[in-house]
C-alpha positions in Angstrom: 261.7 177.0 177.5 261.6 176.5 181.4 258.0 175.5 181.3 256.8 178.6 179.4 254.1 178.3 176.8 254.9 180.5 173.8 252.0 183.0 173.1 251.3 183.5 169.4 249.6 186.8 170.0 253.0 188.2 171.1 254.9 186.4 168.2 257.1 184.5 170.7 260.1 182.7 169.1 262.9 182.6 171.6 266.5 182.6 170.6 268.1 179.4 171.9 271.3 178.8 170.1 274.3 180.1 172.2 276.3 180.5 169.0 274.0 183.3 167.7 273.6 184.8 171.2 277.4 185.3 171.3 277.4 186.8 167.7 274.8 189.2 168.6 276.5 190.3 171.8 279.8 190.8 169.8 278.0 192.9 167.3 276.6 195.1 170.0 279.8 195.1 172.1 278.1 196.4 175.3 280.3 198.4 177.6 280.0 199.3 181.3 277.7 202.3 181.7 276.1 202.0 178.2 272.5 203.0 178.2 271.1 199.8 176.9 267.4 198.9 176.4 266.3 195.4 175.4 263.0 195.1 173.7 261.3 191.7 174.4 264.0 190.1 176.5 261.7 186.9 176.7 263.6 184.1 178.5 266.6 186.3 178.8 269.0 184.6 176.3 270.6 188.0 175.5 269.7 189.7 178.7 272.2 187.7 180.9 275.1 188.7 178.7 274.0 192.2 178.3 273.8 192.6 182.0 277.0 190.9 182.5 278.8 193.3 180.0 277.0 196.5 180.6 276.5 196.0 184.5 272.9 197.4 184.3 270.4 197.6 181.5 266.7 198.5 180.8 264.1 196.1 179.3 260.6 196.4 178.0 258.6 193.2 178.1 254.9 192.8 177.4 254.4 189.3 178.8 253.7 189.5 182.6 254.7 185.9 183.1 258.1 186.5 181.5 258.5 189.8 183.3 258.0 188.1 186.6 260.6 185.4 185.7 263.1 188.2 184.7 262.6 190.0 188.0 263.5 186.9 189.9 266.5 186.2 187.8 267.8 189.8 187.9 267.6 192.2 190.7 266.3 195.7 190.2 269.8 197.0 190.6 270.9 195.2 187.4 267.7 195.3 185.3 265.2 198.1 185.2 262.1 196.2 183.8 259.2 197.9 182.2 256.2 195.7 181.8 254.8 197.4 178.8 254.0 197.3 175.0 257.1 198.5 173.1 254.9 199.9 170.5 253.5 202.5 172.8 256.4 202.8 175.2 257.9 206.2 175.6 261.6 205.6 174.9 262.2 209.4 175.5 262.0 208.6 179.3 265.1 206.5 179.1 267.5 209.4 178.4 270.0 210.0 175.6 272.6 208.0 173.8 270.3 205.0 173.9 271.4 201.6 172.5 268.4 199.4 171.6 268.7 195.7 171.3 266.0 193.2 170.6 264.6 190.1 168.9 261.6 191.8 167.5 258.3 189.9 166.9 257.8 189.6 163.1 254.1 190.8 163.5 255.1 194.2 164.8 258.6 194.7 163.4 257.8 197.5 160.8 255.5 199.7 163.2 258.1 199.2 166.1 260.9 200.5 163.8 258.9 203.5 162.9 258.2 204.1 166.5 261.9 203.9 167.3 262.7 206.3 164.5 260.6 209.0 166.2 263.2 209.1 168.9 266.2 208.8 166.6 267.8 211.9 168.1 268.0 210.1 171.4 269.6 206.9 169.8 273.2 205.9 169.6 272.4 202.6 167.8 270.0 200.0 167.3 270.8 196.3 166.9 267.6 194.1 166.0 266.9 190.6 164.8 264.0 190.6 162.3 262.6 188.4 159.5 265.2 188.2 156.8 262.8 189.6 154.2 262.2 192.7 156.4 265.9 193.3 156.8 266.3 193.0 152.9 263.7 195.8 152.5 265.5 197.9 155.2 268.8 197.7 153.2 267.4 197.8 149.7 268.6 200.0 146.9 266.2 202.0 144.4 264.8 200.1 141.6 264.8 196.7 143.3 261.8 194.7 144.4 262.6 195.2 148.1 262.8 198.9 148.0 259.8 200.5 149.3 258.3 202.8 152.1 260.1 201.1 155.0 263.4 201.6 153.0 263.0 205.2 152.5 261.7 206.2 155.9 264.4 204.3 157.7 267.3 205.2 155.3 266.4 209.0 155.7 267.4 208.7 159.3 269.8 205.8 159.7 272.5 204.0 158.1 271.3 200.4 158.0 273.5 197.4 157.7 272.6 193.7 157.6 275.1 191.9 159.8 274.3 188.3 159.4 271.4 185.8 159.0 270.1 183.4 161.7 268.5 180.1 160.7 265.0 179.1 161.9 266.5 176.2 163.9 268.2 178.6 166.3 264.7 179.5 167.8 262.3 177.7 170.1 259.8 177.2 168.8 261.4 177.4 165.3 259.6 180.0 163.0 258.7 179.3 159.4 261.2 181.8 158.1 265.0 182.8 158.5 265.9 185.9 160.4 268.7 188.4 160.2 270.4 190.9 162.4 270.6 194.5 161.4 272.4 197.6 162.7 270.9 201.0 162.5 273.0 204.0 163.3 271.4 207.5 163.2 272.9 209.7 160.4 273.2 212.7 162.6 274.7 215.7 160.7 274.6 213.6 157.5 270.9 213.2 157.6 269.0 214.7 154.6 267.5 218.1 155.5 263.7 217.5 155.1 261.6 220.7 155.4 258.4 219.0 156.5 258.7 215.5 158.1 254.8 214.9 157.9 254.7 215.9 154.2 257.8 213.7 153.5 256.1 210.7 155.1 252.8 211.3 153.1 254.7 211.6 149.9 256.7 208.4 150.5 253.5 206.5 151.5 251.6 207.7 148.5 254.5 206.9 146.1 254.5 203.2 147.2 250.8 202.8 147.8 250.3 201.1 144.5 253.7 200.3 143.2 252.7 199.9 139.5 251.3 203.5 139.4 253.5 206.2 137.9 254.3 209.1 140.2 251.9 211.3 138.0 249.0 209.1 139.3 250.3 208.0 142.6 250.9 211.6 143.8 248.0 213.2 142.0 246.4 214.4 145.2 249.7 215.8 146.5 251.7 217.2 143.5 251.0 218.3 140.0 253.1 217.3 137.0 254.7 220.6 136.9 255.6 220.4 140.6 257.2 217.0 139.9 259.2 218.5 137.1 260.3 221.6 139.2 261.7 219.1 141.6 263.6 217.2 138.7 261.3 214.3 139.1 260.0 212.4 136.0 256.3 212.2 136.3 256.3 208.8 134.3 258.6 207.3 136.9 257.5 204.9 139.6 258.1 205.5 143.2 260.7 202.7 143.5 263.1 204.4 141.3 263.5 207.5 143.5 266.4 207.8 146.1 265.9 209.1 149.5 267.4 212.3 148.3 264.9 212.5 145.5 262.0 212.1 148.0 263.6 214.9 150.1 264.1 217.3 147.3 260.5 216.7 146.1 259.1 217.3 149.6 261.1 220.5 150.0 259.8 221.8 146.6 256.2 221.1 147.7 256.7 222.6 151.1 257.8 225.8 149.4 254.7 226.1 147.4 252.2 225.3 150.1 
C-alpha cells in the first residue's frame, strides 16, 4: 500500500497479486503506439506494465494523493495524467481507436460502462475488472436471472466476453466479493440498427423496471398491445425474454408511429 490509506468513498481495492496483473496485461496485449487510457490507475500495478509495453499511456485518476504519486513515478512523457472523475470525463478528447483498461470501483461500474458506451464509436476495445456478478449480467443470455437492462444496453453496442475471475485475495484491502475481467469490443457494422437511441433506452429501462410485470403493463406508457403485436412481441411476455434484436425491432416500430 506504500502508506496509502484506501478511501471507501472511491471504492479503492488495489490489485496486488502479480499473477493477475500479468494475466490482464496479456489479455490487453498493449503495443507501442496504442492509444491506451487507464481508468483509476491507483497504485500503478497495471500502469507500470502498460507504460512499458505501450511506451506512453493516458490515465484518469480521481484521488489527488494517488495522482501525485503517479506523477512522481512516471514522467509526463510516459503518462498523460488527468486528475478527474471518470464518470464525467470527456473521453472524446483523447482521440480515436481508444483502448480502455481499468479496475473499476464496484460502486460506479454500471454508470461508468454506460458513460463509455456513449463514446463507443471512438473505442477499439475495453478491458475492465468488475464485480463478478456485474460481469455475469453483462454477458447474460435472455430468459436468465442475470439478463437485464445492463445486458441489453451493452450488448446492443459491444461483443462482451468474460475472460477470467479474480479472487478477493488478489486485492488490498480484500473486497467481500470476487471479481472478473471482461472484454468489450464495439460491434461496428454488426451493431443493430436502432432508429431512435433515446427511445430504445427508454423501452429497455421500462421493460426491466419491474421484472415481474408483463410487457403489456411494463410498457403501457410507451406502447399499446397492438403496437407490441405489430412488432411481433407477445404482450404477455416479460422483458427478460426479449433479445437485443427484439428490443431493436420494437423500438423501430414505435419510432415509425410517433
